[in-house]
C-alpha positions as CSV (number, residue, x, y, z in Angstrom):
1,X,-30.9,0.0,256.0
2,X,-30.4,0.0,259.5
3,X,-32.7,0.1,262.3
4,X,-31.6,2.2,265.6
5,X,-33.5,2.5,268.8
6,X,-33.1,5.6,271.3
7,X,-33.9,5.1,275.0
8,X,-34.5,7.7,277.2
9,X,-35.2,8.5,280.7
10,X,-38.4,10.7,280.3
11,X,-38.9,13.7,282.8
12,X,-35.2,13.2,284.1
13,X,-34.3,16.8,285.4
14,X,-37.3,17.6,287.3
15,X,-37.2,13.3,289.0
16,X,-34.0,14.2,289.7
17,X,-34.5,17.3,291.8
18,X,-37.2,15.6,293.8
19,X,-34.1,13.4,295.1
20,X,-32.8,16.5,297.3
21,X,-29.4,18.0,296.7
22,X,-27.5,14.7,298.0
23,X,-28.4,12.9,295.0
24,X,-25.5,12.3,292.7
25,X,-24.3,9.1,294.1
26,X,-27.9,7.4,293.3
27,X,-27.9,8.7,290.0
28,X,-24.4,7.2,288.9
29,X,-26.2,4.1,289.8
30,X,-29.2,4.4,288.9
31,X,-27.3,5.3,284.9
32,X,-25.2,2.3,285.6
33,X,-27.8,-0.1,286.7
34,X,-30.1,0.9,283.4
35,X,-27.4,0.8,280.9
36,X,-26.4,-3.0,282.4
37,X,-30.3,-3.9,282.2
38,X,-30.8,-2.5,278.5
39,X,-27.6,-4.5,277.4
40,X,-28.8,-7.4,278.8
41,X,-32.1,-7.6,277.8
42,X,-31.4,-6.3,274.2
43,X,-28.2,-8.7,273.8
44,X,-30.4,-11.8,274.3
45,X,-32.3,-10.5,271.3
46,X,-29.2,-10.6,269.3
47,X,-28.9,-6.7,269.7
48,X,-25.9,-4.1,271.0
49,X,-26.5,-1.1,273.0
50,X,-24.2,1.7,273.0
51,X,-24.1,4.6,275.8
52,X,-24.7,7.8,274.6
53,X,-25.3,10.1,276.8
54,X,-26.0,8.6,281.0
55,X,-29.8,9.3,280.5
56,X,-30.0,8.4,276.9
57,X,-28.9,4.7,275.0
58,X,-28.5,3.9,271.1
59,X,-29.2,0.0,270.2
60,X,-28.9,-1.6,267.1
61,X,-32.3,-3.2,266.9
62,X,-32.0,-4.7,263.2
63,X,-34.7,-7.6,263.1
64,X,-36.7,-6.4,266.4
65,X,-40.4,-5.6,265.8
66,X,-42.7,-3.1,267.9
67,X,-43.8,-6.3,270.1
68,X,-40.1,-7.1,270.8
69,X,-39.6,-3.5,272.1
70,X,-42.8,-3.6,274.0
71,X,-41.8,-6.8,275.6
72,X,-38.6,-5.5,276.6
73,X,-40.2,-2.5,277.8
74,X,-42.6,-3.9,280.2
75,X,-39.6,-5.7,281.8
76,X,-37.4,-2.4,282.3
77,X,-41.0,-0.5,283.7
78,X,-40.9,-3.5,286.3
79,X,-37.3,-3.0,287.0
80,X,-36.9,1.1,287.3
81,X,-39.5,3.5,288.9
82,X,-39.2,6.0,286.1
83,X,-40.2,6.5,282.6
84,X,-38.6,5.1,279.6
85,X,-39.5,6.3,275.6
86,X,-38.1,4.1,272.9
87,X,-37.8,5.8,269.3
88,X,-37.1,3.8,266.4
89,X,-35.6,4.6,263.4
90,X,-34.4,3.3,259.9
91,X,-32.6,4.8,257.7
92,X,-29.7,4.2,254.7
93,X,-27.1,5.0,257.0
94,X,-26.6,5.0,260.9
95,X,-27.1,9.0,261.4
96,X,-30.2,8.9,259.5
97,X,-32.0,6.1,261.1
98,X,-31.1,7.8,264.7
99,X,-32.4,11.3,263.3
100,X,-35.6,9.4,262.2
101,X,-36.1,8.1,265.2
102,X,-35.3,11.6,266.9
103,X,-38.2,13.4,264.5
104,X,-40.5,10.8,265.3
105,X,-40.5,11.3,269.3
106,X,-40.3,15.0,268.8
107,X,-43.7,14.8,266.5
108,X,-45.0,12.2,268.9
109,X,-45.6,9.8,266.0
110,X,-46.2,6.6,268.2
111,X,-46.1,2.5,267.4
112,X,-47.2,2.1,270.7
113,X,-48.5,4.9,273.1
114,X,-49.7,2.9,276.0
115,X,-45.8,1.7,276.1
116,X,-44.3,4.9,274.9
117,X,-42.9,3.9,271.8
118,X,-42.2,6.2,269.2
119,X,-41.4,5.4,265.1
120,X,-43.0,5.2,261.9
121,X,-44.0,1.8,260.4
122,X,-41.3,-0.2,260.2
123,X,-40.0,-2.2,256.9
124,X,-39.4,-6.0,257.8
125,X,-36.2,-6.5,256.0
126,X,-32.9,-4.3,257.3
127,X,-29.8,-4.8,255.6
128,X,-26.4,-5.7,257.0
129,X,-24.9,-3.9,259.9
130,X,-21.2,-2.7,259.7
131,X,-19.1,-2.2,263.1
132,X,-15.6,-0.6,263.3
133,X,-13.7,-1.7,266.5
134,X,-10.8,0.2,267.3
135,X,-8.3,0.3,270.0
136,X,-5.5,2.0,270.8
137,X,-1.8,0.3,269.7
138,X,0.3,0.2,272.7
139,X,-1.6,1.3,275.1
140,X,0.3,0.4,277.8
141,X,3.3,2.4,276.6
142,X,1.1,5.2,276.6
143,X,-0.2,4.5,279.9
144,X,3.8,4.0,281.4
145,X,4.5,7.9,280.2
146,X,1.5,9.4,281.2
147,X,-0.9,9.5,284.3
148,X,-3.8,7.9,284.8
149,X,-5.9,11.3,284.3
150,X,-3.1,12.5,281.5
151,X,-4.6,9.2,279.9
152,X,-8.2,9.8,279.7
153,X,-7.9,13.4,278.8
154,X,-6.0,11.7,275.9
155,X,-8.8,9.5,275.3
156,X,-11.4,12.0,275.5
157,X,-9.5,14.1,272.5
158,X,-9.0,11.0,270.1
159,X,-12.8,10.0,270.8
160,X,-13.8,13.9,270.2
161,X,-11.4,13.8,266.6
162,X,-13.3,10.2,266.0
163,X,-16.9,11.6,266.4
164,X,-16.3,14.3,264.3
165,X,-14.5,12.7,261.7
166,X,-17.4,9.4,261.2
167,X,-20.3,12.0,262.0
168,X,-19.4,13.7,258.8
169,X,-19.6,10.3,257.1
170,X,-23.5,9.5,258.7
171,X,-22.0,7.5,260.9
172,X,-21.8,7.6,265.0
173,X,-19.0,6.8,267.3
174,X,-19.2,5.4,270.7
175,X,-16.5,5.4,273.7
176,X,-16.6,1.6,275.2
177,X,-14.4,2.2,277.9
178,X,-10.3,1.8,278.3
179,X,-8.9,2.5,274.9
180,X,-11.8,0.9,273.2
181,X,-14.2,2.7,270.4
182,X,-16.8,1.1,268.1
183,X,-18.4,3.0,265.3
184,X,-21.5,2.3,263.7
185,X,-20.5,3.0,260.4
186,X,-21.9,3.3,256.9
187,X,-20.5,0.9,254.6
188,X,-17.1,2.4,254.9
189,X,-14.0,1.3,252.7
190,X,-10.6,1.0,254.0
191,X,-9.1,4.2,252.3
192,X,-11.6,6.5,254.6
193,X,-10.5,4.7,257.6
194,X,-7.1,4.9,256.6
195,X,-7.2,8.7,256.2
196,X,-8.7,8.4,259.5
197,X,-5.6,7.0,261.0
198,X,-3.6,9.0,259.3
199,X,-4.9,12.2,261.2
200,X,-4.7,10.5,264.5
201,X,-1.2,9.8,263.8
202,X,0.2,12.9,262.6
203,X,-1.9,15.0,265.3
204,X,-1.3,13.2,268.4
205,X,1.4,10.5,267.7
206,X,-1.2,7.6,268.4
207,X,-1.8,4.4,266.3
208,X,-5.1,2.5,266.5
209,X,-5.8,-1.2,265.2
210,X,-8.9,-1.4,263.3
211,X,-11.3,-4.3,263.0
212,X,-14.2,-4.2,260.5
213,X,-17.3,-6.8,261.0
214,X,-20.3,-7.0,258.7
215,X,-23.6,-8.9,259.8
216,X,-27.3,-9.1,259.7
217,X,-27.5,-8.1,263.8
218,X,-25.4,-5.6,265.7
219,X,-24.4,-8.2,267.8
220,X,-22.9,-10.5,265.1
221,X,-21.2,-7.2,263.8
222,X,-19.3,-6.6,266.4
223,X,-18.3,-10.2,267.5
224,X,-17.0,-10.2,264.0
225,X,-15.3,-7.0,264.2
226,X,-13.7,-7.8,267.7
227,X,-12.8,-11.3,265.7
228,X,-10.4,-8.8,263.2
229,X,-8.7,-7.1,266.1
230,X,-7.9,-9.9,267.6
231,X,-6.7,-11.4,264.3
232,X,-4.5,-8.1,264.1
233,X,-3.0,-8.7,267.2
234,X,-2.3,-12.3,266.6
235,X,-0.2,-11.0,263.2
236,X,1.7,-8.6,264.7
237,X,2.6,-10.7,267.9
238,X,3.9,-13.5,265.1
239,X,6.1,-11.3,263.6
240,X,4.1,-11.3,260.7
241,X,3.5,-8.0,258.5
242,X,2.0,-5.0,260.1
243,X,-1.6,-4.8,259.9
244,X,-3.9,-2.0,261.0
245,X,-6.9,-2.7,259.4
246,X,-8.7,-6.2,259.1
247,X,-12.4,-6.9,258.1
248,X,-14.3,-9.9,258.6
249,X,-18.1,-10.6,256.9
250,X,-20.8,-12.9,257.9
């Protein structure tokens, strides 16, 4: 079982209209600052945040109680002049957890009315988290052949392909900047990941390196996934057998 928290700006559309037409630069700075602070506060509790849309952020919140969420919510309220809701969901897969969080918010099932936190009664015991960290192999050579905007267009296509593939398998993919992606996965085996790598190679002539990490919390799982990715590069640079997928478990 995994626990996810969805943080959403409430009443965002009407609020933005109060800023007038010359508002876009302010909104972009606000969204960037909000993401930075949410990542900061949750990472201190060994969690990891992922940007979904700019007005919505997903957090792997395994191990966090309602009181932990209230503590963070109080700090966010002090820093930002807008409403924020937190919806907590648990499930056997990342997609199920996110769906349960969303259902709790839509049905107004509250865990803390005073602090705008939604969710069903939480079970204390959550299972291991698996994160897949992917990056484009040879991205420097790709960039050398294309303009910056063409590279961005390619990354968007790859993300779309990845999102659809893993969503069908109840997992959630996120673009993390540059040529990096992370997938909150549902206990994947390497054969399924190899299938995705083959699809992308055939369709776009692009290869991915793929590090997998499994741990009790989101931050630890991401750390292990990145260690796996770094090891792939080390093996490649040392001239040893070419490896595309590597897994590290706590």
